[in-house]
Every structure is written in structure tokens, then in C-alpha cells.
FILUM-726102 format. One record per residue (C-alpha): residue in three letters; residue number from 1; x, y, z. Coordinates in pm, whole numbers. Layout:
N
  aa   i      u      v      w
 ALA NUM      X      Y      Z
...
REM end
This chain:
158
  aa   i      u      v      w
 MET   1   5529  -3262   9241
 ALA   2   5381  -3090   8932
 LEU   3   5001  -3013   8917
 PRO   4   4828  -3163   8639
 GLU   5   4731  -2970   8342
 ARG   6   4367  -2831   8348
 ARG   7   4147  -2621   8113
 ALA   8   4079  -2258   8214
 ALA   9   3825  -2059   8079
 VAL  10   3865  -1692   8081
 ALA  11   3624  -1399   8033
 LEU  12   3760  -1106   7856
 GLY  13   3605   -763   7827
 SER  14   3664   -401   7777
 ASN  15   3460    -51   7749
 LEU  16   3723    202   7753
 GLY  17   3989    297   7493
 ASP  18   4102     84   7218
 ARG  19   3883   -210   7315
 ALA  20   4000   -428   7062
 SER  21   4375   -364   7144
 HIS  22   4325   -422   7497
 LEU  23   4148   -766   7423
 ARG  24   4434   -855   7183
 TYR  25   4708   -772   7417
 ALA  26   4537  -1002   7679
 VAL  27   4507  -1267   7423
 ALA  28   4882  -1255   7356
 ARG  29   4983  -1247   7713
 LEU  30   4772  -1529   7774
 ARG  31   4923  -1756   7485
 ARG  32   5247  -1733   7666
 MET  33   5115  -1850   8007
 LEU  34   4861  -2125   7891
 SER  35   4907  -2422   7623
 GLY  36   4676  -2474   7335
 VAL  37   4478  -2156   7371
 VAL  38   4151  -2121   7190
 VAL  39   3986  -1778   7138
 SER  40   3626  -1688   7038
 ARG  41   3527  -1407   6820
 PHE  42   3507  -1056   6982
 ILE  43   3138   -966   7034
 GLU  44   2983   -619   7129
 THR  45   2749   -616   7415
 ARG  46   2585   -352   7646
 PRO  47   2702   -279   7992
 GLU  48   2526   -530   8252
 HIS  49   2385   -260   8474
 ALA  50   2448     63   8332
 VAL  51   2270    237   8052
 ASP  52   2486    532   8002
 GLU  53   2838    361   8007
 PRO  54   3032    279   7679
 LEU  55   2956    -49   7513
 PHE  56   3173   -358   7580
 LEU  57   3378   -566   7343
 ASN  58   3398   -929   7511
 ALA  59   3545  -1258   7426
 ALA  60   3613  -1610   7570
 LEU  61   3960  -1785   7580
 VAL  62   4023  -2135   7693
 GLY  63   4384  -2304   7756
 GLY  64   4584  -2539   7958
 THR  65   4758  -2450   8275
 ARG  66   4936  -2615   8549
 ASP  67   4897  -2322   8799
 THR  68   4687  -2325   9074
 PRO  69   4368  -2124   9040
 ASP  70   4496  -1850   9275
 ARG  71   4824  -1807   9100
 LEU  72   4635  -1777   8773
 LEU  73   4429  -1533   8924
 GLU  74   4714  -1325   9022
 ARG  75   4870  -1357   8671
 LEU  76   4510  -1219   8527
 LEU  77   4509   -940   8779
 SER  78   4859   -841   8656
 ILE  79   4753   -841   8289
 GLU  80   4478   -608   8361
 GLU  81   4702   -364   8584
 GLU  82   4948   -370   8269
 ARG  83   4648   -196   8074
 GLY  84   4573     29   8325
 ARG  85   4266   -111   8486
 VAL  86   4142    110   8768
 ARG  87   3868    -34   9022
 SER  88   3710    314   9120
 TYR  89   3366    131   9211
 PRO  90   3217   -191   9146
 GLY  91   3117   -195   8793
 ALA  92   3336    106   8671
 PRO  93   3403    117   8301
 ARG  94   3746    -66   8246
 THR  95   4039    -79   8012
 LEU  96   4052   -468   8072
 ASP  97   3831   -712   8264
 LEU  98   3984  -1070   8293
 ASP  99   3753  -1295   8488
 LEU 100   3851  -1665   8564
 VAL 101   3531  -1869   8497
 LEU 102   3640  -2232   8491
 VAL 103   3952  -2425   8589
 GLY 104   3913  -2787   8502
 ASP 105   3640  -2973   8748
 LEU 106   3760  -2757   9040
 ALA 107   3477  -2576   9274
 VAL 108   3687  -2319   9482
 GLU 109   3537  -2099   9773
 SER 110   3818  -1871   9922
 PRO 111   3822  -1511  10032
 CYS 112   4004  -1423   9717
 LEU 113   3847  -1650   9448
 THR 114   3519  -1824   9368
 LEU 115   3525  -2091   9113
 PRO 116   3349  -2143   8893
 HIS 117   3283  -1765   8875
 PRO 118   2972  -1684   9074
 ARG 119   2771  -1489   8797
 PHE 120   2870  -1678   8477
 ARG 121   2576  -1886   8434
 SER 122   2344  -1572   8409
 ARG 123   2591  -1379   8163
 ALA 124   2527  -1393   7795
 PHE 125   2830  -1226   7727
 VAL 126   3031  -1461   7868
 LEU 127   2813  -1798   7781
 GLU 128   2800  -1682   7421
 PRO 129   3157  -1670   7323
 LEU 130   3243  -1972   7570
 ALA 131   2994  -2180   7390
 GLU 132   3162  -2094   7077
 ILE 133   3497  -2240   7152
 ALA 134   3395  -2478   7458
 PRO 135   3048  -2581   7432
 ALA 136   3115  -2917   7606
 PHE 137   3314  -2763   7937
 VAL 138   3140  -2868   8215
 ASP 139   3020  -2669   8500
 PRO 140   3123  -2869   8788
 VAL 141   2855  -2711   9001
 THR 142   2570  -2791   8811
 GLY 143   2707  -3075   8594
 LYS 144   2578  -2870   8278
 THR 145   2778  -2775   7966
 VAL 146   2852  -2445   7855
 ALA 147   2603  -2508   7587
 GLN 148   2333  -2622   7800
 LEU 149   2381  -2324   8049
 LEU 150   2363  -2110   7748
 GLY 151   2015  -2289   7653
 ILE 152   1875  -2234   7985
 LEU 153   1969  -1863   7980
 ARG 154   1830  -1824   7635
 ALA 155   1513  -2001   7745
 ASP 156   1474  -1800   8037
 GLY 157   1471  -1485   7797
 ALA 158   1844  -1335   7839
REM end
């Protein structure tokens, strides 16, 4: 029995090498995996915790998938590896970072995956591009739309 198609939201980021090329590569690969892909503009942001690291180029992408969330995550990690992603320490600079943010109305808690992404609600570099392309996408945990979550984050001063 085939799984129903669900909309998936992916956050893209890069702060090493040709950042735009890394993001374009990921978008091209994801267009072959997902249906009806919509991509935000690319925005430049500061690293979340480090002040001496290169600036990030971030974006968001939404598309339909029949993959399980675990399978989709595997595919995202594979794309990161194709672009030379090295996980030398948490938060290390990276050629490509692909975070699975939302998959339909699913809430998943497993050793390998937490959906929705556990920190997306506090990250303007995820919410801003996602709100540009999918403002009505609902967080199944809070019941709030991406646009509402961005408004709350901005009201809190982020």
C-alpha cells in the first residue's frame, strides 16, 4: 500500500565554499525527489552561536513526498555527503546542511528523528524563508502556522 503524499519542508544552509552552488545543487536534487517543489529566495544570516565563522546562506523548500520521514531524512543526509559535509563537532561550519523541518501533520519522536524539527520555532533563518513560500503550513505540535510562529518570534525580539 502506497503512502499518501505529504508536504515536506526542508531548511537549507551553507557557510563553506561556494554557498549558493551548494544550495542550488540541493534544490536540483530535491526537485527530482519531491513533487511540486517551491523554493524561497536565498538569505544571508549570521551563524547561530559562533561569531567568528563565515556567514550562512539559507533557504527553505517545500514539496510533496510519499517517503517515510526516516527515508526522506536518509536521502537528505546523502545529499549533504555528496557535497562534502563533515560533522567534526556540533555546529561546525558546513558545505551543506539540510534539516527536515515538517512533514505534513506528523509528529515523530525516535532516536534518529524528531518532527517537527525541535528548534525550528526559534530560528528566524528557518521561519523567514519558510514563511515566504508556505506561510499557512501548520506546526502539528502548536497548531500555529509558520506565519504565526514567525510573528511570535519577531515579537520576542529575534
